[in-house]
C-alpha positions, 0 to 999 in steps of 0.5 A: 410501604416497607416500613408499614409492612415491617411494623405490621409484621412486628405487630403480628409477631408480638400478637402471636407471641402473647397468644402462644406464650404458655405453649412457648414457655413449656417448650422452652423449659425443656426436660425436668428431673423427676427423681425424688432421690434423697442425698442425706449423708452425701457431700456435693461440690459445685463450682460457680455455685453463686449464680445461674444454674450453679446456684439452682443446682446447689439449692435443689441438692441441698433440699435433698439433704446433701451437704453442699460446698459452693466453690466460688471466685467471689466469696461475697456473692457466694455467701449471698447465694448461700443465704438465699438457699438457707432462707428457702430451706432452713435446714440446708447444709451449705457452705462457701469456699473460695476457688479461682479456676483462673489460678492454679495456685488457688485451685491447689490451695482449695483442694489441699484444704478440702482434702484436709477438712472433708472426708467424703465427696460423692458428687462433683459438679464442674459447673463454673465457666466463662463465655465470649470474653475479650482476649485475656489470659489466666494467671498461668498464661492460658487463654481464659476459656480453655484455662477456666472451662477446661484446664481449671476443672481438669486440675481440680478433678485430678486433685480430688479424684482419689477422694471420689474413688474412696467415696464411691459410688460417686459421680462427676458431672461436667457442664458443657454445651451444644456449642461443642458441635462448633468447636475444634481442638486447635492443638497448634494454637490451643491458647489462640495466640495466632488469632482469636475469636471469642465464640470459637474459643468458647466452642473449643473449651466446651468440646474439651469438656466433652472429650475430658468426660469421655476420656475420664470415664474410660480411665475410671472404669471399674471404680464406681465413679461415673462421669457424664457431661451435660448441655443445660440448654440456652439459659438466660443468665449473666454468662453472656455479660461479656457480649453486648450483642448476646445480652441484647439478644437474650433480653429480647428473646427471653421468652424462648430461653430457659430460666436458671432453674430450668437450665439446672435440671439436667445437671441435677438429673445426672447427679441424682437419677437412680437409672444413671448409677452405672451410666458413664461417658455419656452426654445429656440434655433435657434429662435425656441422652443427647447427640455428640458431634463427631469431633467429640467422639474421637478417642484419639483426640480425647487422649491427646488432649489429656496428655497436653492438659497434663503437660500444661499443668505440669501434672501426672495423671495416669 
């Protein structure tokens, strides 16, 4: 009897999903960036632009006339993505440069070359990230989530902030996640050496993104460089590749998830929307202001994280 009811329930659920598929997809797609702003003469840097929402963001901004520099760990995949962008827009000005956010030497080498060869930087999108990895460390010994998602972008931004200021008005967009709501900065064990849970490590790194955004925005007041963070939504991408359970879940419920193009909309919005010219230190989702968890609004935690990050990276950034 239970089996019959289960099969019947699945059948009804499937039928309803098919009948209401258009409405479900429209709801899942979320907000769309409606700005028609052009970016001719502007230079954009996007990390992790070879796939997912990073690639879609690069495609959109290139179509607006920007010079888009795609910073990728895997250069071959980056070149494939760049080729597909050029195929879609014959005049797209895109280029690929190698950047491994899990290696501070790679970050420094990237920034050194970038500063030598690029005269302006108007939009920096800290997009690259890892999710639910098995316990691993970066080249420098940082836990992978906090190392790549936060510390790598912290260092990169610090090295390029002077160029951003000289190019002002300029924008920094930090890709965070709704997962920041479930994160806490574990200062006593930032690298999860005492205990490790891949989901919690990811949440901690996404909270760090929100706190970094707010503290950087505070420090940049009066410079005409704005900083905002975004939650792209639940996007069906290869970010879940380290979790078999999440991969299965995303495959089964793909109808309820955003495509990479849909997930890129808020990043694009924060990069180009005219109404955000003077907006800084905020968090967005679906192209609108979004809720920030109480732990993400703590000025004290943000300042402490900034200081700890500088110590770990052996840099001074006042």
